[in-house]
N, C-alpha and C positions, 0 to 999 in steps of 0.2 A: 530360552530368550538369549540374544547376542546384543552386547552393547559395546560401540566403538568409545574408547576413552582418549582424551587429548590432554596433553600435558607440555606447556611452554611458559612455565612461571619464570623462569630464570634464563638458564644457557644450555638445557638440555631439550632438545625437540624429539618428544615422545609420543607414541600413539599405540595401543594394544586393542584387542578385541577380548573379552571376557564373557562367561555366561551367568545367568542369574543364579546358578550355583557355585560360582567362583572358580570354574576352569578357565584357565588362561590359554586361549587358543592360539594368540600370537601376542610379541611384544617387539616394539623397536625403538631403539635411543639411539639418536645421531648427538654425539657428544661434540662440544665446541672448546674444549680444553686446550687445543692447538692454538686457537684464536686468541685466546685470553692469556696465555702462559706469559707472554713477553711483557704484559703489563700488572702481572702478578695479582690478577684479580679481574672480575668480570666487568667489561665495558658494555653499558646497557644498550648503546646505540649499535654497536658490533653484534651483541646478541640477537637484538631485534631485526637487524639485516638477514642475519644467518637463518633464524626461525623461518622468515620469509622465503628464503631459497629451499629450505628443507621440508616444511610442513607438509605439503601435498606429496611429495615422494614418501615421506614416511608414513602418511596415512594409507597410501597406494599399497606399500610394503607389508605394512599390519594386515590388510584386508587379502592380500595374495597369499601371506603365509597362513591365514585361518582358513584359507579356501572359500571365501564368501565375497558376496557382491554387496553393494550399497543396499539393494532391496532386501538383503537377508537380514539385516539391522533391525532392532526393536526400539533402539534408543540410541542418541548422541550425548555424550558428556565430556564437559570440558572442565578444566581448572579455571576459574575467573578471579580467585583471589587465595593469598596475598602474593605480591610478586614486582616483577619489574614491569611499569605500564606497558612499555613499547612489546614486550614479550607476550605478556598477557593478551593483548590485542590481537595479536597474531593468531594464536590458539582459538580465542573466541570468536573471531572472524570466520575462521574456517568451519569452526563447529556450527555458527550460525548458518552459513551457506549451505552445508551439507543436509542440516534440518529442515531448511526451507525447501532445497531440492527433492528431499525423500519424503517429505511432510512425516517425519519422525519426531518423537517428543526430545526437546532439549533440555539436557540436566546440568545443573550448576555444582561444581565440586569445589569445597575449600581444600587447597593443598596440603595446610597443616593437618586437617581432620583425615586427610586420606592416608598421611604418614602414620599414623594409628591405626587406621582400619588395615594396613598391611601386616600387622601382626595377627588380625582375623583370618587374612586370607592365608597366611603360612600355617595358623593352628588349627585351619578347616573346624573351627568350633567357636562359639560365641565368647569371646573375651569382655564383655560390657557386664556390668559397670565396671570402670577402672580408673587408674590416674594414667591421663595420658602425657608423655613426656615426648616433646620434640627438641631435637639437638641436632642442628644442622649449620650450614655456612651462613645463614640468614636469619636463623631463629633459634631462640632457646626458650621455650614455653611449657607450662604445666597447665593441664585443661583436667577438670573434673568431667569425665564422660559417662553420663546416666546410659545413654544407648549410642547406637550408630549415627544418629541425627540431633543429639542434644550434647552440646559441648559448653562448659562453662569455664571461662579463662579464669585462672587463679593467680599466675603471675608470670612475667619472663624477664628477658634482660633490659636493662635502662640504657645500655650502650652496646657495645659489641656482642654478638652472638658468639657462641663457643668456637664454631667453626673459622668463623671471621679471624677471631684471637689466633688460631692457630696458622692461619695463611700468614698473617702478619708478623708473627714470631718466627716463622718459616722464613720469611723475607729478609729478616733480621740475621739470622744464620745463613744465608745464602743459598737456602733450598730453592729448588723450583715450585712453581704453582702446579696443582694444588697442595698446600702445605703439609695437611694432616697426615697425609701417610708417610710423608719425609720425616715429619716430627717423631711419629711412632717408631719407625725403622732406626732411627739415631738413640732414641730413648730406650730400646732394647738392651744398648751396652752402654747405657749412662746410669748415673747413680742420683735417684730421685730424692735424696736427702742432701745433694751438694749445695743447693740453695734454699734457704727459705723464704719463698715467695707468697704474696699475701692470698688469703681466701676469703674475698669479701662477701659479707653477709652470713658467711657460714655459722656464725654464733649468733645470730638473730632468727630464731625459729618461727616468729610470726610473720616475717617479712620474706613473702615467696617471690623473691627479686634473684637477678643475677647481675652482676658487672664483672666484665672483664678487662676494661681500658684500664685499671691501676695495676694489674697484674703484667700488661702488656708494658707499661711504664717501667716496672721493676724489673723485667728482663732487659730492657734497654738499659738501665742504670748498671745491671749487673754487666753487660757486655763494653759498654762505653763509658760508662759513669755520666753523673748530673750535668745537663747543659751540652751536651755532644750527641749527634746525630748523624755522623758522617762514617757509615758502614765501610766505606773504601779503604778507612784504617784499621779495620777490625782484623787483629792477628790473634787467634787462639787456636789450638789444637783441635784435632777431630773428637780427642777425649772430652775437651773442655764444652764443645758443642753437644756431645751425646749427653753431659751432666745437665746442661741447661734445658736441652730438650726434656730429658727425663723429669726434671724438678718443675718445669713448666707444666707438662702433661699430667703430672700428680697432682698439681694445685687446681688444673681445671676439673680433673676427675673428682676429687674431693669435695668441690663446690656442687658438681652436679648431683652426685650420688647423695651428699648431706642434706640438699635441698628438696630432692626427689621424696627423702624419708621425712621431713620437716612436713611436707604436704600431705604425706601417708597419715602421720599423726594428726594434723588438723582436719583430714577429711574423714577418717577411719575406714577409707579403702582397703582392700585386702588383695588387690593386684595391681601391677603396673605393667602399662603397654609403652615401649620405647621405639620411636623410629626418628628417620634423618639421617643424613650424611656421618655425623659424627658418633651415632650409633653403632658404625662398624667399628669403632675403634676397641681394639682388643681388651686394652685396660679397663675401659670404661665397662665392658660386658663383663669382665670377670668380677670386678668389684662388685658391681650391681648384683650379681648372681650370688657372692658371697654374703652380701648383707640381707638380701632376700630370704636367702635360706636360713640364715642366722634368725631372722625376726619373723620368719614364715609368712613370708609374702609371696604371692604368686606372680613369677614375671615372665613375660612375654618381650622379646626383642625381635623385631622385623630381621628376617634373614638378610645377609650383606648385600645381595643382589637387588632386595628392595628397599635399602636405606637410601641410596641416593636416588636423585629424581628419575621417576619412571611414571609410565602410564597404567601399568598394573593397578596399583594402589586406587587409580580413579573408578575402582569396581565398589567402592564406596556408593556409587551412583545407582547401585541395584537397592541399597536401602531407601533412597530417596524416592526409586521409581515405585517402590512397592508403598512408600507414604503418599504417592500421588503430589510429590514435590516437582512440579514441571515448571520451566521458565518459558517466557513470552521471548519474542525477538528481540526486544528491545533491552534484554540483558545487558548489563554493563560490567567493566572489570572494577576490582576494588584492589586497588595498589597498596604499599605499606607492607608492616610487619606484623601487625597483629591480627588476632581473631579469624 
């Protein structure tokens, strides 16, 4: 069976064709990084307009690379939550139109659940039940995942997501958008013990929440001092930038790894599956692997190419198809950050 999957939750326009045995026949992603770089972050209206321009060519390219026509599809899947309203609407409208025109089933995909399912695609084996851990630009969330269609939200960020904090600190340091890779590159030559940045909630094992706003403020104070936010006057050496980047990155990683294991202790689960853009971070991957080996926890981290937003992870629609979970054409978006 062939599934067309569509992803447009934020600033990547993507489509893929996957089979019911999780073979990837094609994957196309149109990035918008160049459009948002000068704003140091995603501008929702610009993102939505770019999706409108790119959605049909991206779908057409995905079908062409797969060597298929619309009639060869068995279902149309689309991420309808969570995300930016305008972006979500573009993908959903395209999926509805195709489902109506072809009389194929319409399947809704939760973007966050799909990030976890990317681990199963890579493993080519069942990874459920597991602790699902999303670490991305817009989301930092923990889930108890009983099976591919049963997710219980355990906790998440109460302010910034980890990736958002990376981008904002990168801006403070004068690095371009997206900031995550720049922070990691600078951190490689820095001293992660140079600055004692806070690890919010890390010592509260019963509180499965994250907070990175205080960490951002601590970086600001370290760079400019309290009461000052004029970065045009920032005058520090490349080594000092590297030390700030390394200390900041280590603080984030400590919080992420620590909270994941608080959740493991609370749920009794023996497996962690990690997805999302920040899951590509080398230090996070290393420290998760070391902690999991030490505590004998099975670890699955999505491959780097499936960490950032893509449509391949929409193959979770296969599980919903098997369960008979189809949608009517009045399916709506669910914007926002959770569930």
